[in-house]
Structures are given as C-alpha cells and as structure tokens.
C-alpha positions in Angstrom: 42.5 6.8 36.7 44.4 5.5 33.6 45.5 1.9 33.9 48.6 0.9 31.9 48.3 -2.6 30.5 50.9 -4.7 28.7 49.6 -7.6 26.6 52.4 -10.2 26.2 52.1 -12.8 23.5 54.6 -15.4 22.4 53.6 -14.7 18.7 54.6 -18.1 17.4 51.5 -19.7 16.0 50.6 -16.4 14.3 53.7 -16.6 12.3 53.9 -20.4 11.7 50.2 -21.5 11.2 48.1 -20.2 8.3 45.0 -21.1 10.3 46.0 -18.8 13.2 47.3 -16.0 11.0 44.0 -16.0 9.1 42.1 -15.4 12.3 44.6 -13.1 13.9 46.5 -11.4 11.1 48.0 -8.8 13.5 48.6 -11.3 16.2 46.5 -12.4 19.2 48.2 -9.9 21.4 47.1 -7.0 19.1 43.4 -8.2 19.2 43.5 -8.5 23.0 44.9 -5.0 23.2 42.1 -3.8 21.0 39.5 -5.3 23.3 41.1 -3.5 26.2 41.2 -0.2 24.4 37.4 -0.2 24.3 37.8 1.2 27.8 39.2 4.7 27.4 40.7 4.4 30.9 42.9 1.5 29.8 46.1 2.2 27.8 47.3 -1.0 26.2 50.7 -1.8 24.7 52.0 -5.1 23.4 55.2 -7.2 23.8 56.3 -10.4 22.3 58.7 -13.3 22.8 60.9 -12.3 19.8 61.7 -8.8 21.1 64.9 -8.1 23.1 64.3 -9.2 26.7 60.9 -10.5 25.3 59.7 -7.0 25.3 59.6 -7.0 29.1 62.5 -4.7 30.0 62.7 -3.1 33.4 61.5 0.1 32.0 58.4 -1.5 30.4 57.5 -3.4 33.5 57.9 -0.2 35.6 55.3 1.4 33.4 52.9 -1.6 33.6 50.0 -1.7 36.1 48.6 -5.0 34.7 50.3 -7.6 32.5 48.3 -10.0 30.4 50.1 -13.3 29.4 49.3 -15.6 26.5 51.7 -18.4 25.7 51.5 -22.0 24.3 54.3 -23.4 22.1 57.3 -21.6 23.5 57.1 -21.6 27.3 60.6 -23.0 27.6 62.0 -20.2 25.5 61.1 -17.5 28.1 64.3 -16.6 29.9 64.4 -17.4 33.6 65.8 -13.9 34.3 62.6 -12.3 32.8 60.4 -14.7 34.8 62.1 -13.5 38.0 61.8 -9.9 36.9 58.1 -10.3 36.3 57.7 -12.1 39.6 59.3 -9.2 41.5 57.0 -6.7 39.9 53.9 -8.8 40.8 55.2 -9.0 44.4 55.4 -5.2 44.2 51.8 -5.0 43.1 51.6 -5.3 39.3 48.5 -7.3 38.3 48.8 -10.4 36.2 46.1 -12.0 33.9 47.1 -15.4 32.6 45.2 -16.6 29.5 44.3 -20.1 28.3 47.4 -22.2 27.7 49.4 -19.7 29.8 48.6 -22.1 32.6 51.8 -23.9 31.7 53.9 -20.8 31.5 56.9 -20.4 33.6 55.5 -17.3 35.4 52.2 -19.0 36.3 53.9 -22.2 37.6 56.4 -20.0 39.5 53.7 -18.2 41.3 51.4 -21.2 41.9 54.1 -23.6 43.0 52.2 -26.5 41.5 52.2 -28.4 38.1 49.2 -26.4 36.8 48.2 -29.5 34.7 44.7 -30.4 33.3 42.8 -32.5 30.8 42.4 -31.2 27.3 40.9 -31.9 23.9 41.1 -29.9 20.7 37.8 -30.5 18.9 36.1 -27.2 18.5 33.5 -27.9 21.2 30.8 -25.5 22.4 31.8 -24.0 25.7 29.2 -22.7 28.2 30.7 -20.3 30.7 28.7 -20.0 33.9 29.1 -16.9 36.2 29.2 -18.6 39.6 30.2 -15.4 41.4 27.9 -12.8 39.9 28.8 -10.1 42.5 32.5 -10.2 41.6 33.9 -7.2 39.7 35.3 -9.4 37.0 31.7 -10.6 36.2 30.2 -7.1 36.1 27.8 -6.7 33.2 27.7 -10.4 32.2 24.6 -12.6 31.9 24.2 -15.8 34.0 26.1 -17.6 31.3 27.5 -17.1 27.8 28.6 -19.5 25.1 31.5 -19.8 22.7 30.6 -22.0 19.7 34.2 -23.3 19.4 36.8 -23.8 22.1 39.4 -26.2 23.2 38.2 -28.4 26.1 40.0 -28.0 29.4 38.9 -30.4 32.1 39.3 -31.1 35.8 41.3 -31.8 37.8 43.3 -28.6 37.4 46.3 -28.9 39.6 46.5 -25.3 41.0 46.3 -24.1 44.6 42.8 -23.5 46.0 41.9 -20.0 44.6 40.8 -17.0 46.6 37.7 -16.9 44.4 36.1 -18.9 41.6 34.4 -16.5 39.2 33.6 -18.8 36.3 33.0 -22.6 35.7 32.7 -23.9 32.2 30.9 -26.8 30.7 32.0 -28.3 27.4 30.0 -30.2 24.8 31.8 -33.4 25.5 30.6 -33.3 29.1 33.7 -32.1 31.0 33.6 -29.1 33.4 36.5 -26.7 34.3 37.1 -23.9 36.8 37.7 -21.3 34.1 38.1 -18.1 36.1 40.2 -18.1 39.2 41.7 -15.3 41.4 44.9 -15.3 43.5 47.1 -12.9 45.3 50.9 -13.1 45.5 52.6 -10.4 47.5 50.7 -7.2 46.6 49.8 -8.5 43.1 46.4 -9.6 42.1 46.3 -12.6 39.7 43.4 -13.8 37.5 43.5 -17.0 35.4 41.0 -17.1 32.5 40.7 -20.3 30.4 39.1 -19.4 27.0 41.5 -18.4 24.2 42.6 -21.2 21.9 44.4 -19.8 18.9 42.5 -21.7 16.2 39.2 -20.1 17.2 38.2 -16.4 17.2 37.6 -16.2 20.9 39.2 -12.8 21.4 36.7 -11.2 19.1 33.8 -12.2 21.3 32.1 -9.3 23.1 31.7 -11.1 26.4 35.3 -12.2 26.4 36.3 -8.6 25.8 34.2 -7.5 28.7 35.8 -10.1 31.0 39.3 -8.9 30.0 38.5 -5.2 30.7 36.8 -6.1 34.0 39.8 -8.2 34.9 42.3 -5.4 34.2 40.4 -3.0 36.4 40.1 -5.6 39.2 43.8 -6.6 39.0 45.0 -3.0 39.1 46.5 -2.1 42.5 47.1 1.6 43.0 49.0 0.8 46.1 51.8 -0.9 44.2 55.3 0.0 45.4 58.7 0.3 43.7 60.8 -1.0 46.6 62.5 -4.4 46.3 60.1 -6.9 47.8 62.9 -9.4 48.6 64.9 -6.9 50.6 65.6 -8.2 54.1 67.6 -5.5 56.0 69.7 -6.2 59.1 68.3 -3.6 61.6 71.1 -2.4 63.9 70.6 -2.5 67.7 70.8 1.3 67.9 67.9 1.6 65.4 65.5 -0.6 67.4 62.1 1.0 68.0 62.7 0.6 71.8 66.1 1.0 73.5 67.7 -2.4 74.1 71.1 -3.8 75.0 72.8 -6.4 72.9 72.9 -9.7 74.8 74.4 -13.1 74.0 76.5 -14.3 71.2 75.6 -13.7 67.5 76.4 -15.1 64.2 76.5 -12.0 62.0 78.8 -9.0 62.1 77.3 -5.5 62.4 75.6 -4.6 59.1 76.3 -8.0 57.5 73.7 -9.3 55.1 71.7 -12.4 56.1 72.2 -15.8 54.7 70.0 -16.9 51.8 
C-alpha cells in the first residue's frame, strides 16, 4: 500500500543562516523527504511556511496520510486556521510526526493540551539514543542504541501528557536524559514525537534517523481514516431513534435545531 507523506518545514533558518544552508542546501524538509523516499511504498511531498496557506491546503491535506512537522523560529507565524484544519484531519485519522523543536509548535501544543516545555542546551553534545521498546514497530531494525555525535540537548522534565508508549530515551554528554520518542493518539490519528533534528547538525543524513522516520510513517498511517467531519454532532429526530419512543417532557431545542457550542 502506498503511503502519502507530506513533510512540512518552516524553511526559515535554511534561508537566513549560512551554517544551516551549508548543511541543508535544499532545505531540511527536502532531506527528510529523501530519507522517506528510500521506502518505495512511501511517496513524499514537501510544504513550507512561505507557501500560500503554508502549503497545507484542504486539497493537500486530503491527499496526506501522514504529516511530518519541523518548526523552530516561526511557530507564531503559523495561522490558527491552518492549525485547526490540520487538527481536524488528525481527528479523522491522518498521522502526525512532530520533529525536534516542533514540540513548541501550535499543532503539537493544541493536541497535547500542555506547555510542552523542556530543558535545552546547544553545545553539539553526543546523544546516545536507547531503544527502550524494542518490540515497537518504530524501533524495527535498530540496534539496542545508536549515537549522534552532535545534537542539541533536550532534558527532562518534558511537560507533555503521559504517552501511550515510550520508544526511545536519550542520554546526552552533559548527563541529562530525555524521553526522545513518544506515541499518542488523538481521535483516529496516530502521533509520534521524535526529539533529534537540530538544524545546525546533519542529523537527517544519519541512516538510523532515516530508518526511524520511515518506520514512524508506516506506524502512523491509519488506513481506516475517514473524510467525515469529526466535530459533527447531529440532532437525531425522535422518529429516527433506533427504537420507537414517544417524546416526553419539555425541551430546550426546536426540531432539527443545532446544539449549543
């Protein structure tokens, strides 16, 4: 089965920082999409903040099975209307993979309902990523642990809801640890947060990182996604009740009237 992935990147540091553009001359989103394309069953497209509707039109989202999200410098520039559009698609069953500093994105905080804050340090530290749930589909094919020579430190506490599953825990050279791979479900949508991916390091060229991303896309894909409005709350007429009933007592709403919200 072909999985349609959309890689969203804010594409700010790639155009404003020589350090980042030297590492990712085509943009981080393009390199992530290339990693996904290693799996011939994944078709990856890209979208960026600067495009009309941030590249996330209704048509694009309708054709997206899994959305990957990387943001850092411009979380506040993402239009609330687009955040709600993405939220509705996740409720319908579109998968979401939130990467690195996307923990502060509007969409992730909207879905988590918490501050999503953490400790951090930008010092190019070695990160050792331990697979603590080796039977999980996202960890398939990985060793017991793997290392990134340079990464930004993220440290606990991470103010997110208790996850369904913890797949990875990371240790950093300065001594901190972090729950670096967490899964959630919102509505019909599967959500995975993955910590590595600071823009001044070549993280998305790493083979193990690429494997995690491909595994995560396959895991997040929900073939049972629907197109109906997940927020629809119809007023069911008495005559359409599953069992025959008589209307009794006073009521607030007129026949067919929409409920209050």
